[in-house]
C-alpha positions as CSV (number, residue, x, y, z in Angstrom):
1,M,-95.2,-47.7,-72.3
2,A,-93.3,-47.7,-75.7
3,Q,-97.0,-46.8,-77.5
4,G,-97.9,-44.0,-74.9
5,L,-93.9,-42.3,-75.1
6,M,-94.8,-42.3,-79.0
7,L,-98.5,-40.7,-79.1
8,F,-96.7,-38.2,-76.6
9,L,-94.0,-37.4,-79.0
10,I,-96.4,-37.0,-81.7
11,L,-99.4,-35.0,-80.2
12,F,-97.6,-32.9,-77.4
13,P,-96.0,-30.1,-79.4
14,M,-98.7,-30.3,-81.6
15,A,-100.8,-29.2,-78.9
16,M,-98.8,-27.2,-76.7
17,A,-98.1,-25.1,-80.2
18,P,-101.6,-22.4,-79.9
19,V,-100.9,-22.0,-76.1
20,V,-97.6,-19.8,-77.7
21,F,-100.4,-16.5,-78.8
22,P,-102.0,-16.1,-74.9
23,L,-98.1,-16.8,-73.3
24,R,-96.8,-13.9,-75.8
25,R,-99.9,-11.4,-74.5
26,R,-99.3,-12.2,-71.0
27,D,-95.7,-11.6,-71.0
28,R,-93.3,-12.1,-72.9
29,G,-90.5,-14.0,-71.4
30,L,-92.8,-16.2,-70.1
31,R,-93.6,-17.4,-73.9
32,D,-89.6,-17.6,-74.5
33,R,-89.3,-20.6,-71.0
34,F,-92.5,-21.7,-72.5
35,I,-90.4,-22.7,-76.2
36,Q,-88.0,-23.7,-74.0
37,L,-89.8,-26.2,-71.6
38,V,-91.2,-28.2,-74.4
39,P,-87.9,-29.8,-76.6
40,L,-87.0,-30.3,-72.7
41,A,-90.1,-32.8,-72.0
42,E,-89.9,-33.9,-75.5
43,L,-86.0,-35.0,-75.0
44,A,-86.8,-36.8,-72.1
45,A,-89.4,-38.8,-73.7
46,A,-87.5,-39.5,-76.7
47,L,-84.3,-40.9,-74.2
48,V,-86.5,-43.0,-72.6
49,L,-88.0,-44.4,-75.5
50,L,-84.5,-45.5,-76.7
51,F,-83.9,-48.1,-73.5
52,L,-88.2,-49.3,-74.4
53,P,-88.1,-52.5,-76.1
54,A,-89.8,-52.5,-79.5
55,A,-93.1,-51.7,-79.6
56,E,-96.0,-51.2,-82.5
57,L,-99.5,-48.6,-81.9
58,I,-102.2,-48.8,-85.1
59,L,-104.8,-46.3,-85.1
60,P,-107.0,-47.3,-87.4
61,G,-109.0,-45.9,-89.8
62,V,-107.4,-42.4,-89.0
63,C,-106.8,-40.5,-92.7
64,G,-109.1,-43.5,-93.7
65,L,-106.3,-46.2,-94.4
66,G,-105.0,-45.7,-90.6
67,L,-101.7,-44.9,-88.9
68,S,-99.4,-47.3,-87.5
69,F,-96.3,-46.8,-85.5
70,A,-93.4,-48.5,-85.0
71,A,-90.6,-47.8,-82.8
72,G,-87.1,-49.4,-85.0
73,S,-83.9,-48.5,-83.7
74,L,-83.0,-46.3,-86.1
75,G,-86.2,-43.8,-85.9
76,R,-85.9,-43.5,-82.1
77,L,-82.1,-42.7,-82.5
78,L,-82.9,-40.0,-84.5
79,A,-86.2,-38.7,-82.7
80,A,-83.8,-38.5,-79.8
81,V,-81.4,-36.5,-81.9
82,A,-84.4,-34.5,-83.4
83,A,-85.4,-33.4,-79.7
84,A,-81.8,-32.6,-78.4
85,L,-81.8,-30.0,-81.9
86,W,-85.0,-28.5,-80.8
87,V,-84.1,-27.6,-77.2
88,G,-80.6,-26.5,-78.5
89,T,-82.5,-24.2,-80.4
90,G,-85.1,-23.4,-78.5
91,A,-82.4,-22.4,-76.3
92,V,-81.0,-19.7,-78.6
93,S,-84.6,-18.6,-80.3
94,P,-85.2,-16.1,-78.0
95,P,-81.6,-13.9,-78.0
96,Y,-81.8,-14.4,-81.8
97,F,-85.4,-12.7,-82.0
98,A,-84.9,-10.2,-79.1
99,S,-85.5,-7.4,-81.3
100,A,-88.1,-9.1,-84.3
101,E,-91.7,-9.2,-84.3
102,G,-93.6,-11.8,-85.3
103,C,-91.9,-14.6,-83.1
104,N,-95.3,-16.2,-81.8
105,R,-96.0,-17.7,-86.0
106,Y,-92.4,-19.0,-86.4
107,Y,-93.0,-20.6,-82.6
108,F,-96.6,-22.0,-83.4
109,F,-95.2,-23.8,-86.8
110,W,-91.8,-24.8,-85.3
111,L,-93.6,-26.7,-82.4
112,L,-96.3,-28.2,-85.0
113,T,-93.3,-29.5,-87.1
114,Q,-91.8,-31.1,-84.4
115,G,-94.6,-33.6,-83.8
116,A,-94.8,-33.8,-87.6
117,L,-91.4,-34.7,-87.5
118,M,-91.5,-37.4,-84.6
119,G,-94.3,-39.0,-86.9
120,V,-91.7,-39.4,-89.9
121,F,-89.5,-41.1,-87.4
122,L,-92.0,-43.3,-85.5
123,A,-93.7,-44.7,-88.7
124,G,-94.7,-47.9,-89.3
125,D,-95.7,-47.8,-93.3
126,L,-95.2,-45.6,-95.9
127,F,-99.4,-44.2,-95.8
128,T,-97.8,-43.0,-91.9
129,L,-95.2,-41.3,-93.3
130,F,-96.4,-40.2,-96.2
131,V,-98.7,-37.9,-93.9
132,F,-96.1,-36.4,-91.4
133,F,-94.0,-35.6,-94.1
134,E,-96.0,-33.9,-95.8
135,M,-97.6,-32.1,-92.5
136,M,-93.7,-31.1,-91.8
137,S,-93.2,-29.7,-95.3
138,F,-96.4,-27.6,-95.2
139,T,-94.9,-26.4,-91.2
140,S,-91.8,-25.6,-92.1
141,Y,-92.5,-23.4,-94.9
142,V,-93.0,-20.8,-92.8
143,W,-89.9,-21.1,-91.3
144,V,-88.1,-20.2,-95.1
145,A,-90.6,-17.1,-95.5
146,Q,-90.4,-16.0,-92.0
147,N,-88.2,-12.6,-92.6
148,E,-91.2,-11.5,-95.5
149,T,-88.0,-10.4,-96.9
150,P,-87.9,-10.6,-101.3
151,Q,-85.1,-13.4,-101.4
152,A,-87.2,-15.1,-97.9
153,L,-90.2,-15.6,-100.2
154,R,-88.8,-16.4,-103.8
155,A,-86.7,-18.8,-101.4
156,A,-89.7,-19.9,-99.4
157,E,-91.8,-20.1,-103.0
158,T,-88.8,-22.4,-104.3
159,Y,-89.4,-24.2,-101.5
160,L,-93.2,-25.2,-101.0
161,A,-92.8,-26.0,-104.9
162,V,-90.6,-28.5,-104.3
163,A,-92.2,-30.2,-101.5
164,V,-95.6,-30.1,-103.4
165,I,-94.1,-31.9,-106.6
166,G,-92.0,-34.2,-104.5
167,G,-95.1,-34.9,-102.4
168,M,-97.2,-35.3,-105.3
169,T,-94.8,-37.5,-106.7
170,L,-94.2,-39.4,-104.0
171,L,-98.1,-40.4,-103.2
172,V,-98.2,-41.2,-106.5
173,G,-95.4,-44.0,-106.0
174,L,-96.7,-45.1,-102.5
175,L,-100.0,-45.7,-104.4
176,W,-98.3,-47.7,-107.2
177,L,-96.7,-49.6,-104.2
178,G,-100.1,-50.1,-102.4
179,H,-101.7,-51.5,-106.0
180,L,-98.6,-53.8,-106.5
181,L,-97.7,-54.9,-103.6
182,G,-100.6,-55.0,-101.7
183,S,-99.4,-53.3,-98.2
184,L,-97.0,-50.5,-97.5
185,E,-96.6,-51.8,-93.9
186,F,-92.2,-51.7,-93.3
187,A,-91.9,-55.5,-91.8
188,R,-93.8,-56.7,-94.8
189,L,-92.4,-55.0,-97.7
190,P,-89.3,-57.1,-98.1
191,E,-91.1,-60.3,-98.3
192,L,-93.5,-58.5,-101.2
193,A,-91.0,-57.2,-102.8
194,A,-89.0,-60.3,-102.9
195,N,-92.2,-63.1,-104.1
196,L,-93.6,-59.9,-107.3
197,A,-93.2,-61.7,-110.4
198,A,-90.6,-60.7,-113.1
199,E,-92.5,-59.2,-115.6
200,D,-93.5,-56.7,-112.5
201,R,-90.4,-55.9,-111.9
202,W,-90.5,-52.9,-113.8
203,E,-93.1,-51.8,-112.0
204,L,-91.7,-51.9,-108.6
205,Y,-88.7,-49.4,-109.9
206,G,-91.3,-47.1,-111.5
207,A,-93.0,-46.4,-108.1
208,G,-89.2,-46.7,-106.5
209,A,-88.4,-43.8,-108.3
210,C,-91.6,-42.1,-107.0
211,C,-90.5,-42.5,-104.2
212,L,-86.8,-41.4,-104.7
213,V,-88.4,-38.1,-106.2
214,G,-90.2,-37.2,-103.1
215,F,-88.2,-38.4,-100.6
216,G,-84.6,-37.0,-102.6
217,A,-86.2,-33.5,-102.8
218,K,-86.9,-33.3,-98.8
219,A,-82.6,-34.9,-98.9
220,G,-81.5,-32.1,-100.5
221,M,-80.3,-34.7,-103.3
222,F,-79.5,-33.4,-106.8
223,P,-80.8,-32.7,-109.1
224,L,-83.6,-31.7,-106.4
225,H,-81.4,-29.4,-104.1
226,I,-82.7,-26.2,-105.5
227,W,-84.2,-25.3,-102.3
228,L,-81.0,-25.9,-99.9
229,P,-78.6,-23.2,-101.0
230,K,-81.4,-20.6,-101.4
231,A,-83.3,-21.1,-98.2
232,H,-80.6,-21.7,-95.5
233,P,-79.5,-18.0,-95.8
234,V,-82.7,-16.4,-96.0
235,A,-84.1,-18.1,-92.8
236,P,-83.5,-17.3,-89.2
237,A,-80.6,-19.1,-87.7
238,P,-82.5,-21.6,-86.0
239,A,-84.3,-22.7,-88.5
240,S,-81.5,-23.0,-91.0
241,A,-80.0,-25.1,-87.7
242,L,-83.4,-27.6,-87.7
243,L,-83.4,-27.2,-91.4
244,S,-80.0,-28.6,-92.3
245,G,-79.3,-30.6,-89.3
246,I,-82.4,-33.2,-89.1
247,L,-85.2,-32.6,-91.5
248,T,-82.9,-33.5,-94.9
249,K,-82.4,-36.4,-92.5
250,S,-86.2,-37.0,-92.9
251,G,-85.8,-37.4,-96.6
252,V,-82.8,-39.9,-96.0
253,F,-84.6,-42.1,-93.8
254,G,-87.5,-42.6,-96.5
255,V,-84.5,-43.5,-99.6
256,L,-83.1,-46.3,-96.5
257,I,-87.2,-47.3,-95.7
258,V,-86.9,-48.1,-99.9
259,S,-83.9,-49.0,-100.3
260,R,-83.4,-51.7,-97.6
261,F,-87.1,-53.0,-97.3
262,L,-88.0,-52.6,-101.1
263,F,-84.4,-52.9,-103.2
264,W,-81.8,-54.7,-101.3
265,A,-79.3,-56.0,-102.8
266,D,-80.4,-54.5,-106.5
267,V,-77.7,-53.8,-108.8
268,P,-79.2,-51.2,-111.2
269,W,-81.0,-49.7,-107.8
270,N,-77.8,-49.1,-106.2
271,K,-76.3,-47.9,-108.8
272,V,-79.1,-44.9,-109.2
273,I,-78.4,-44.0,-105.7
274,L,-74.5,-44.5,-105.8
275,V,-74.0,-42.3,-108.6
276,L,-76.9,-39.4,-107.2
277,G,-74.9,-39.8,-103.8
278,T,-71.5,-39.1,-105.3
279,V,-72.8,-36.2,-107.9
280,T,-74.6,-34.6,-105.0
281,M,-71.3,-35.1,-102.5
282,A,-69.0,-33.0,-105.1
283,L,-71.7,-30.8,-106.4
284,G,-72.5,-29.2,-102.7
285,A,-68.7,-29.0,-102.2
286,V,-68.2,-26.8,-105.3
287,L,-71.0,-24.7,-104.8
288,A,-69.8,-24.3,-101.1
289,L,-66.2,-23.4,-102.1
290,F,-67.3,-20.6,-104.3
291,S,-69.6,-19.5,-102.0
292,I,-69.1,-16.1,-100.5
293,D,-72.1,-16.0,-98.1
294,L,-71.9,-17.8,-94.9
295,K,-75.3,-19.7,-93.8
296,R,-75.0,-19.9,-98.2
297,T,-71.8,-22.0,-97.5
298,L,-72.7,-24.1,-94.6
299,A,-75.9,-24.7,-96.8
300,C,-74.0,-26.0,-99.8
301,S,-72.5,-28.0,-97.5
302,S,-75.5,-29.8,-96.1
303,M,-76.4,-31.1,-99.5
304,S,-71.9,-32.0,-99.7
305,Q,-72.7,-34.2,-96.4
306,I,-76.3,-35.5,-97.2
307,G,-74.1,-37.2,-100.8
308,F,-71.8,-38.9,-98.4
309,I,-74.4,-40.4,-97.1
310,L,-76.1,-41.2,-100.1
311,V,-73.3,-43.3,-101.0
312,G,-73.1,-45.2,-97.7
313,V,-76.6,-46.3,-98.4
314,A,-75.6,-47.6,-101.6
315,M,-73.2,-49.5,-100.2
316,Q,-74.8,-51.1,-97.9
317,G,-76.9,-52.8,-101.0
318,Y,-73.5,-53.4,-102.9
319,L,-72.3,-55.6,-99.6
320,D,-75.3,-56.4,-98.9
321,G,-73.8,-59.3,-95.9
322,E,-70.8,-57.5,-94.8
323,N,-72.6,-54.2,-94.8
324,A,-72.0,-53.8,-91.2
325,L,-69.5,-50.7,-91.9
326,A,-71.4,-48.6,-94.9
327,A,-74.5,-49.3,-92.0
328,W,-72.1,-47.9,-89.4
329,G,-71.1,-45.2,-91.4
330,T,-74.1,-44.0,-92.6
331,V,-76.4,-44.0,-89.1
332,L,-73.2,-42.0,-87.0
333,H,-73.0,-39.1,-90.4
334,M,-76.1,-38.7,-89.8
335,L,-76.1,-37.9,-86.4
336,N,-72.7,-36.3,-86.6
337,H,-73.8,-34.1,-89.2
338,S,-77.1,-32.9,-87.3
339,L,-74.7,-32.4,-84.3
340,I,-72.4,-30.3,-86.2
341,K,-74.6,-28.0,-88.5
342,L,-76.7,-27.5,-85.0
343,V,-73.6,-25.8,-83.4
344,L,-72.1,-23.6,-87.3
345,F,-75.6,-22.7,-87.9
346,V,-76.4,-21.0,-84.1
347,A,-72.4,-19.4,-84.7
348,A,-73.7,-18.1,-87.9
349,G,-76.8,-16.8,-86.1
350,V,-74.3,-15.1,-83.5
351,V,-72.2,-13.4,-86.0
352,Y,-75.1,-11.8,-88.7
353,V,-77.0,-10.8,-85.3
354,N,-74.3,-8.4,-84.4
355,T,-72.9,-7.6,-88.0
356,H,-76.5,-8.2,-89.7
357,T,-74.4,-9.7,-92.7
358,L,-73.8,-12.6,-94.1
359,D,-71.3,-11.3,-96.3
360,L,-67.5,-12.8,-95.6
361,N,-66.1,-9.3,-96.4
362,A,-68.1,-7.7,-94.6
363,I,-68.0,-10.1,-91.5
364,R,-63.9,-10.7,-92.4
365,G,-61.8,-10.8,-88.8
366,W,-65.3,-9.9,-86.5
367,G,-64.6,-13.4,-84.6
368,R,-60.4,-12.5,-84.0
369,N,-61.1,-11.8,-79.9
370,R,-64.0,-14.1,-79.5
371,L,-62.1,-17.3,-78.0
372,W,-65.2,-18.9,-77.1
373,L,-66.6,-18.5,-80.4
374,K,-63.8,-19.5,-81.8
375,G,-63.3,-22.7,-79.9
376,T,-66.6,-24.1,-81.2
377,F,-67.0,-22.7,-84.4
378,F,-63.0,-25.2,-85.0
379,V,-64.7,-28.2,-83.4
380,A,-67.5,-28.1,-85.6
381,A,-65.4,-27.4,-88.8
382,A,-62.5,-29.7,-88.0
383,S,-65.5,-32.5,-87.7
384,I,-67.2,-32.4,-90.2
385,A,-63.7,-31.7,-92.5
386,G,-62.6,-35.3,-91.0
387,V,-60.3,-34.0,-89.0
388,P,-58.9,-37.3,-86.3
389,G,-60.2,-36.9,-82.8
390,F,-63.7,-35.7,-83.7
391,S,-66.8,-37.0,-84.5
392,G,-67.3,-36.5,-88.3
393,Y,-64.0,-38.5,-88.7
394,V,-64.9,-42.0,-87.3
395,S,-68.3,-41.8,-89.3
396,K,-65.9,-40.4,-92.6
397,T,-63.7,-43.3,-91.7
398,L,-66.2,-45.5,-91.7
399,L,-68.2,-45.1,-95.3
400,H,-64.5,-44.7,-97.0
401,E,-64.2,-48.2,-95.5
402,G,-67.3,-49.4,-97.0
403,I,-66.1,-48.3,-100.0
404,V,-62.6,-49.7,-99.8
405,E,-64.5,-53.0,-98.8
406,Y,-66.3,-53.3,-101.9
407,I,-63.1,-52.5,-104.4
408,H,-61.5,-55.6,-101.8
409,L,-64.2,-57.6,-102.4
410,L,-64.6,-57.4,-106.4
411,E,-60.7,-57.5,-106.9
412,H,-61.0,-60.7,-105.1
413,E,-63.4,-62.3,-108.0
414,G,-61.7,-61.0,-110.2
415,L,-63.6,-58.5,-111.4
416,S,-62.9,-54.7,-112.4
417,A,-63.5,-52.2,-109.3
418,A,-62.3,-49.0,-111.7
419,P,-65.8,-47.7,-111.9
420,F,-65.7,-47.5,-107.5
421,Q,-62.0,-46.8,-107.5
422,A,-63.3,-43.4,-109.1
423,V,-65.8,-43.3,-106.1
424,E,-63.8,-43.5,-104.2
425,W,-61.2,-40.5,-105.0
426,I,-64.6,-38.9,-105.8
427,F,-65.2,-39.5,-101.8
428,L,-61.4,-38.2,-100.7
429,I,-61.9,-35.1,-102.8
430,S,-64.8,-33.9,-101.6
431,G,-63.7,-34.6,-98.3
432,G,-60.5,-32.0,-99.4
433,L,-62.9,-29.3,-100.9
434,T,-64.7,-29.9,-97.3
435,A,-61.6,-29.1,-95.5
436,A,-60.5,-25.8,-97.8
437,Y,-64.4,-24.1,-97.8
438,M,-64.0,-24.6,-93.6
439,T,-60.7,-23.3,-93.9
440,K,-61.8,-20.6,-96.1
441,L,-65.0,-19.7,-93.3
442,F,-62.9,-19.8,-89.9
443,V,-59.6,-17.9,-91.7
444,A,-62.3,-15.2,-92.5
445,I,-63.6,-15.4,-89.5
446,F,-61.0,-15.4,-86.5
447,A,-58.3,-15.0,-88.5
448,S,-58.1,-12.6,-90.7
449,P,-57.6,-8.5,-90.5
450,R,-60.8,-7.1,-90.0
451,A,-63.4,-5.3,-93.4
452,V,-62.5,-1.5,-93.0
453,G,-65.8,-0.2,-91.4
454,Q,-67.3,-3.1,-90.3
455,R,-69.5,-2.8,-86.7
456,I,-67.8,-4.1,-83.4
457,G,-70.6,-4.9,-81.7
458,V,-71.6,-5.1,-78.5
459,R,-68.9,-6.5,-75.9
460,E,-71.0,-9.1,-74.9
461,Y,-71.9,-10.8,-77.9
462,M,-73.6,-13.4,-77.5
463,S,-75.7,-15.0,-74.7
464,S,-75.5,-17.3,-71.9
465,W,-78.3,-19.4,-73.5
466,T,-76.8,-19.7,-76.9
467,Q,-73.1,-20.3,-75.4
468,A,-74.3,-22.8,-73.4
469,V,-75.7,-24.3,-76.7
470,L,-72.6,-24.1,-78.4
471,C,-69.9,-25.5,-75.9
472,C,-72.4,-28.3,-75.2
473,G,-72.5,-29.6,-78.7
474,A,-68.7,-29.0,-79.3
475,A,-67.9,-31.0,-76.1
476,M,-70.2,-34.6,-78.1
477,L,-68.1,-33.1,-81.1
478,L,-65.0,-33.5,-79.8
479,G,-65.7,-36.7,-76.6
480,L,-67.7,-38.8,-79.1
481,G,-64.5,-38.3,-82.1
482,V,-62.0,-39.5,-78.9
483,T,-64.3,-42.3,-77.8
484,P,-65.7,-43.8,-80.7
485,G,-65.5,-47.8,-79.6
486,R,-66.6,-46.9,-76.3
487,T,-69.4,-44.8,-77.6
488,M,-70.4,-44.4,-81.3
489,E,-69.6,-47.8,-82.1
490,P,-72.0,-49.4,-80.2
491,L,-74.3,-47.0,-81.0
492,A,-74.1,-47.3,-84.5
493,Q,-74.6,-51.4,-83.9
494,W,-77.5,-51.2,-82.1
495,A,-79.4,-48.3,-84.6
496,A,-78.0,-49.9,-87.7
497,A,-79.7,-53.4,-86.6
498,F,-82.9,-51.6,-88.4
499,L,-81.0,-51.8,-91.7
500,A,-80.5,-55.7,-91.2
501,A,-76.1,-54.7,-91.0
502,D,-74.4,-57.8,-90.3
503,E,-72.9,-57.6,-86.3
504,G,-69.5,-56.0,-88.3
505,H,-66.1,-56.2,-86.3
506,A,-64.2,-53.6,-84.3
507,V,-62.3,-51.0,-86.1
508,H,-59.3,-49.5,-85.1
509,Y,-59.3,-45.7,-86.5
510,F,-56.3,-44.5,-85.2
511,T,-54.2,-46.8,-87.2
512,W,-52.3,-45.8,-90.4
513,V,-54.3,-47.6,-92.8
514,N,-57.4,-45.9,-91.7
515,L,-55.7,-42.6,-90.9
516,K,-54.5,-42.6,-94.4
517,G,-58.0,-41.4,-96.3
518,S,-58.3,-38.8,-93.6
519,C,-54.6,-37.2,-94.3
520,I,-55.1,-38.0,-98.3
521,S,-58.3,-35.6,-97.9
522,L,-56.6,-32.9,-95.9
523,G,-53.6,-33.0,-98.2
524,I,-55.8,-32.3,-100.9
525,G,-57.7,-29.6,-98.9
526,A,-54.6,-27.8,-98.5
527,A,-53.7,-27.5,-101.5
528,V,-57.3,-26.2,-102.9
529,Y,-57.3,-23.8,-100.4
530,L,-54.1,-22.1,-101.4
531,L,-53.7,-22.5,-104.7
532,V,-57.7,-22.0,-105.4
533,V,-58.8,-20.0,-102.3
534,R,-55.6,-17.9,-102.2
535,Q,-55.1,-17.4,-105.5
536,L,-58.4,-17.8,-107.6
537,L,-61.4,-16.5,-105.4
538,M,-60.0,-13.6,-103.9
539,K,-58.3,-10.6,-105.2
540,Q,-56.5,-7.3,-104.4
541,E,-58.6,-4.5,-103.6
542,G,-56.5,-1.4,-102.6
543,S,-54.9,-2.3,-99.4
544,E,-57.0,-5.2,-98.6
545,R,-57.5,-9.1,-100.5
546,V,-61.6,-9.6,-100.9
547,Y,-63.4,-13.1,-101.4
548,V,-64.8,-13.1,-105.1
549,D,-68.2,-15.1,-106.1
550,R,-66.8,-16.7,-109.3
551,W,-69.7,-18.9,-109.7
552,P,-71.0,-18.3,-112.9
553,A,-74.4,-16.5,-112.6
554,W,-75.9,-18.6,-115.9
555,A,-75.5,-21.9,-114.2
556,D,-78.8,-21.7,-111.5
557,L,-80.4,-25.4,-112.2
558,E,-83.5,-23.2,-110.7
559,D,-83.7,-19.7,-113.3
560,Q,-82.3,-21.9,-116.2
561,V,-84.0,-25.1,-115.8
562,Y,-87.4,-25.7,-114.0
563,R,-89.0,-22.5,-114.0
564,P,-89.0,-22.8,-117.5
565,V,-90.2,-26.0,-117.8
566,L,-92.7,-25.2,-115.0
567,R,-94.2,-21.9,-116.9
568,G,-94.0,-24.1,-120.3
569,L,-95.8,-26.6,-118.7
570,A,-98.2,-23.8,-117.2
571,F,-98.9,-22.9,-120.7
572,T,-99.3,-25.7,-122.3
573,G,-102.0,-27.4,-119.5
574,A,-103.8,-24.0,-120.1
575,L,-104.2,-24.0,-123.7
576,F,-105.1,-28.1,-123.5
577,A,-108.0,-27.4,-121.5
578,R,-109.1,-24.2,-123.7
579,I,-109.3,-26.8,-125.9
580,L,-111.2,-29.3,-124.1
581,A,-113.6,-26.8,-122.6
582,S,-114.2,-25.7,-126.1
583,L,-115.5,-29.4,-128.0
584,G,-118.7,-28.9,-125.6
585,D,-119.0,-25.4,-127.5
586,L,-118.2,-27.3,-130.8
587,V,-121.2,-29.5,-130.3
588,V,-123.1,-26.9,-129.5
589,L,-122.2,-25.0,-132.8
590,V,-122.8,-28.1,-135.0
591,G,-126.0,-28.9,-133.2
592,E,-127.5,-25.0,-133.8
593,R,-126.5,-25.2,-137.2
594,I,-127.6,-28.6,-138.6
595,L,-130.9,-27.3,-136.4
596,F,-131.2,-23.9,-138.1
597,T,-130.3,-25.5,-141.8
598,K,-133.5,-27.8,-141.4
599,A,-135.9,-25.4,-139.1
600,P,-134.4,-21.8,-139.0
601,G,-137.8,-20.6,-137.9
602,I,-136.8,-21.9,-134.3
603,F,-133.7,-19.5,-133.9
604,V,-135.2,-16.7,-134.9
605,P,-137.2,-14.4,-132.6
606,K,-141.0,-13.6,-133.1
607,R,-141.0,-11.2,-130.0
608,N,-138.8,-8.2,-129.0
609,E,-139.9,-9.6,-125.8
610,D,-137.7,-12.9,-126.7
611,F,-134.3,-10.7,-125.7
612,G,-136.0,-10.6,-122.1
613,V,-135.7,-8.0,-119.7
614,Y,-131.7,-7.6,-120.0
615,G,-132.2,-7.3,-123.7
616,R,-130.4,-10.7,-124.4
617,K,-129.3,-12.1,-127.9
618,P,-130.8,-15.2,-128.7
619,R,-128.4,-18.1,-128.7
620,R,-127.5,-18.3,-132.1
621,F,-126.2,-15.0,-132.3
622,L,-123.8,-15.5,-128.9
623,V,-122.7,-18.3,-130.8
624,E,-121.7,-17.0,-134.3
625,E,-119.7,-13.9,-132.0
626,T,-117.2,-16.5,-130.9
627,F,-117.4,-18.7,-134.1
628,S,-114.3,-18.1,-135.4
629,F,-112.1,-18.7,-132.2
630,D,-114.3,-21.8,-131.0
631,L,-114.3,-23.7,-134.3
632,L,-110.2,-23.1,-134.4
633,L,-109.4,-24.7,-131.0
634,S,-112.4,-27.5,-131.0
635,G,-110.8,-29.1,-134.5
636,L,-107.2,-28.7,-133.3
637,G,-108.4,-30.2,-130.2
638,L,-110.3,-33.0,-132.3
639,V,-107.1,-33.2,-134.7
640,I,-105.0,-34.1,-131.0
641,L,-107.9,-36.6,-130.1
642,L,-107.7,-38.4,-133.6
643,I,-103.8,-38.9,-133.6
644,Y,-103.9,-40.1,-130.0
645,I,-106.6,-42.6,-131.0
646,L,-105.0,-43.9,-133.9
647,I,-101.3,-43.9,-132.1
């Protein structure tokens, strides 16, 4: 039964995707009900799969190498979370797109992406994961380009470029691993990696680095995060909720696979993951703090939270046999972040539909009397900020305790713990910045005086479906947060078995030892909000205080580094291609010169007919016209070739 459910989860939404076109021609309402029912069927199947024993399914010969699926505990949990998010976004999409055209295209690729993502989470080897990973990247590209504005098309171009470059790098890594280890099956990778000869270890690092680039690009990991802050603001809000909430987790899932099965307890690898995760965590929080666009702030927040998760991935490797808390925190923060971003982006969609803008200065005070929206937004904001009593506090506490445990372990062995103490403080400060920018959003939308000339909107500012999704999401965040021992811990222990986590021990979340870290972060957040946001990131404009974007325009990694580098590579590649192409002409030219010297008559036409009916010149005259430029390029090519051979 489990095998059939896995195939159903992957193929059913893909098979249903083309149906949206004839349904729309018949009745728009019928199509809207359809795209709400398909995710419900997926969610039901995913929930049933959660309670079935692990199973494997192999489809030999498909895509050449065959496809392999395995219903691991973590993959099944992420599949269920993905199905739940599709149900939520499917419910809010019809009211969001009520006055929009061209939705069939969005829904078509929306369903294709769901099937592809299920294939990623249920994959049993790295090749199968890669096939569906790339499929997901191309189908979700349409979400970013959906609105077809210049900003949307440019962001989609960036998204696609990062996806293609990351995907090709990932493919290189997988081919390298296949050659080095002989198999890409998850179950066999640990043994094959452990038995690898010492002299081949550097090759394993090289292949792992290629995989990290491919998976990290999708996760939004620094320095491959450039697509994330630009794609989310221009994509429709339901798409942003999925991009941020679950598609980034496919990249994290890949990093977890590589780290767990190839580099378990490997210090150099875990050091790289820890550094990249720490930078991602802090930089995302700083970018979010400076942003004055609602959805861009939430996008940068996602980047920061991915950094928190990557820190947890690294700490699992450092702790080795005592990694339960780090593994639990990693799993639960993936779950929490998905639910949080569903609520926050759906709320952002409500604001945008009513105001037609995302600028904090234009939407300032719009939600003052919208109690349902205010309450659900507050729950999600408090959860992501790590306020005790909300689900985000639980996962952040576990991640923090993972760092603290390793610090104690180092101190017990008489080793320096200074680098990890620095990571701990960056962790706490990043948590404080999270509290600061979420306070900034909440105060701007729900507590500030209304902006002058603001569009008030209709009385019914959101549909009953949207209200239901927001309330259900907020209720889950609150319910999980107040009952962590009964709900979150058992779920984390079950899912983390996939990561070879030990059984761990019960955590008393509401004792002072654990509350202290949250209090430090919240205190930092309060200080940053009062001293930085209110004083430095706002200015007086007439009778109003407005938010100012003080992030320097030149500090754009895409415009200042990646695009110039790609243009330079394109120019260099074209130049070398022209040089190599001209080498053939050089051979012909040299041959003609030699033959012309030895027997000149063979190139001299004896009759006018030799010019042909089109009046074409003999080959010798054609070559002479391009002699100087081609000879120059050909000579340069030969010199480069000789230098390369000699080196």
